[in-house]
Each structure stands twice: as C-alpha cells, then as structure tokens.
C-alpha positions in Angstrom: 3.4 -67.7 98.6 2.6 -71.4 97.2 0.3 -71.2 94.0 -2.0 -74.1 93.1 -4.2 -74.9 90.2 -7.8 -75.8 90.9 -10.1 -76.8 88.1 -13.3 -75.5 90.0 -15.0 -72.1 89.5 -13.4 -69.7 92.2 -15.3 -66.5 93.9 -14.3 -64.3 96.8 -15.6 -65.6 100.3 -16.1 -69.1 99.0 -15.0 -72.1 101.3 -13.4 -74.6 99.0 -12.3 -78.2 99.5 -9.0 -78.8 97.9 -8.1 -81.5 95.6 -5.9 -84.3 96.8 -3.0 -83.4 94.7 -3.1 -80.0 96.3 -3.5 -81.5 99.7 -0.4 -83.6 99.3 1.5 -80.7 97.9 0.7 -78.6 100.9 1.7 -81.4 103.4 5.1 -81.7 101.6 5.7 -78.0 101.9 4.9 -78.4 105.7 2.2 -75.7 105.2 0.1 -75.0 108.4 -3.7 -74.0 108.8 -4.3 -70.2 108.5 -1.3 -69.6 106.2 -2.1 -68.1 102.8 -1.8 -69.6 99.5 -2.8 -68.4 95.9 -5.3 -70.6 93.8 -6.1 -70.1 90.1 -8.3 -71.8 87.5 -7.1 -70.9 84.3 -9.4 -67.9 83.9 -6.5 -65.2 84.2 -7.1 -64.2 87.7 -5.6 -65.2 91.0 -7.4 -65.9 94.1 -5.4 -65.5 97.5 -6.9 -67.7 100.0 -6.2 -68.8 103.6 -6.2 -72.4 104.8 -9.1 -72.8 107.1 -8.4 -76.5 107.7 -5.3 -78.8 106.8 -5.3 -82.5 107.8 -3.3 -85.3 106.3 -6.0 -86.2 103.7 -8.2 -83.2 103.7 -7.8 -79.3 103.3 -10.3 -76.4 103.0 -9.4 -72.9 101.8 -11.3 -69.7 102.2 -10.8 -67.5 99.2 -10.1 -63.9 100.4 -10.3 -62.0 97.1 -10.1 -62.0 93.5 -7.0 -60.3 91.7 -6.7 -59.5 88.1 -3.2 -60.0 87.2 -2.0 -58.7 83.7 1.2 -61.0 83.4 0.2 -62.6 80.1 1.9 -61.8 76.8 0.0 -59.7 74.4 1.2 -62.0 71.8 -0.6 -65.3 70.8 2.0 -67.8 70.3 1.4 -71.3 69.1 4.2 -73.7 69.7 4.2 -76.7 67.0 6.6 -79.0 68.5 7.6 -82.6 67.2 7.4 -85.1 69.9 10.9 -85.6 71.3 12.1 -88.7 73.3 12.9 -88.8 77.1 12.4 -86.0 79.1 13.2 -83.6 76.4 9.7 -83.1 75.6 8.8 -82.3 79.1 11.6 -79.8 79.5 10.3 -78.2 76.2 6.9 -77.8 77.3 7.8 -76.4 80.6 10.1 -73.7 79.2 7.6 -72.6 76.5 5.0 -72.1 79.1 7.3 -70.0 80.9 8.1 -67.9 77.9 4.6 -67.3 77.3 3.1 -69.8 74.8 -0.6 -69.7 74.6 -1.2 -73.1 72.7 0.9 -76.2 72.1 0.3 -78.5 69.1 2.5 -81.7 69.5 3.1 -83.3 66.1 4.6 -86.6 64.7 7.2 -85.6 62.0 8.6 -88.0 59.3 11.9 -88.4 61.3 10.4 -88.4 64.8 11.9 -91.3 66.8 8.9 -91.5 69.1 5.8 -93.2 67.8 2.7 -92.7 69.8 -1.0 -93.6 68.9 -4.4 -94.4 70.5 -4.5 -94.8 74.1 -0.8 -94.2 74.6 -1.0 -91.0 72.8 -3.8 -89.9 75.0 -2.0 -90.7 78.2 0.9 -88.8 77.0 -1.1 -85.8 76.1 -2.7 -85.7 79.6 0.7 -86.0 81.1 1.8 -83.0 79.1 -1.2 -81.0 80.0 -0.1 -81.8 83.7 3.4 -80.5 83.0 2.0 -77.3 81.6 -0.2 -76.8 84.6 2.9 -77.4 87.0 4.8 -74.7 84.8 2.0 -72.2 85.4 2.1 -72.7 89.2 5.8 -72.3 89.1 6.0 -69.2 86.7 3.1 -67.2 88.0 0.8 -67.5 84.9 -2.9 -67.5 85.4 -4.0 -68.7 82.1 -3.2 -72.4 81.4 -2.1 -73.0 77.8 -4.0 -75.9 76.1 -2.0 -79.0 74.7 -3.9 -80.0 71.7 -4.2 -83.7 70.5 -1.3 -85.2 68.9 -1.5 -85.1 64.9 0.7 -85.8 62.1 2.9 -82.6 60.9 1.0 -81.8 57.9 -2.4 -82.1 59.4 -1.2 -79.7 62.3 0.1 -77.1 59.8 -3.1 -77.2 57.8 -5.1 -76.4 61.0 -3.0 -73.0 61.4 -4.2 -69.8 59.8 
C-alpha cells in the first residue's frame, strides 16, 4: 500500500484534502478512487485511508483508523555528518533514516569541499528534510527525523551531550 506524509493533524473518520505533491504522486502511481493508502504525519502512528475522490489536481481521503506502529528503534541515534558533494549527501541521509537515525546534524568541517551559507544553506536544509520525509515514506517509519541547521563542526559537537 502506498504511504504518504501529510503535515496536518490526522484522526479517524476525518475527510482530508491531500496536498498537491501527494495528488501528483497518486496520479503517477495510477491509483484509483476507493483504493486504500497509508498516511502519516510524524507522530509515530499510521493512518490507513481510502481515497474518496481522485482527480487530476485534487484528491480527498477518508481516514479509516489510527494504528500505533512500534517500528522505531529504542536507541536515540544522532548522526553528525559533514556535508559531502553531489548526491552523496542525499544518499547518506536516505540510508541513515532507513537505519533508524532520530536526528541529523549536518556540519561544515575544516576539509569540507562544499561551502554553504545564508539562503543557500537554508534551501539545502529544506531539500535534505524532503529527502528524509521520502525515506520515511519508503522505509515504513512513522516518525520523521529532524534535519538541524547547518553548523561548523566544533559548534555542532558543543551542542551534543
């Protein structure tokens, strides 16, 4: 069953208008009205839902029930990752989410090739958070790990216990 992240509050019996990115994905998957999907919002629960309406630019889903899923690691793992170039960083984030990381702290190290600051760093952090959400959709996790703002290496380590 396809899984989708929705940032709204979810509850059993709710009729929900799905966001544009989910509507596009449903159309790409050639999903039909009245098929079942799974929604999650990062609170640790899954919400099986039935598509009440599916059009080219609009979709509604009725949430059937709330399911508590215990598929999270009991360990609280923080990944401190130096920013790497190209698609390596994207791949690292994806695999770390699949392995159960709960928090990601991207850092700029002394020998880091990639230099990000200001608006460019904010855009990259937003992209990384989208990659984390996609990895949760694929791996079956219902809790979305947080990608923290980009910091220099020493500052990031000072913030750890």
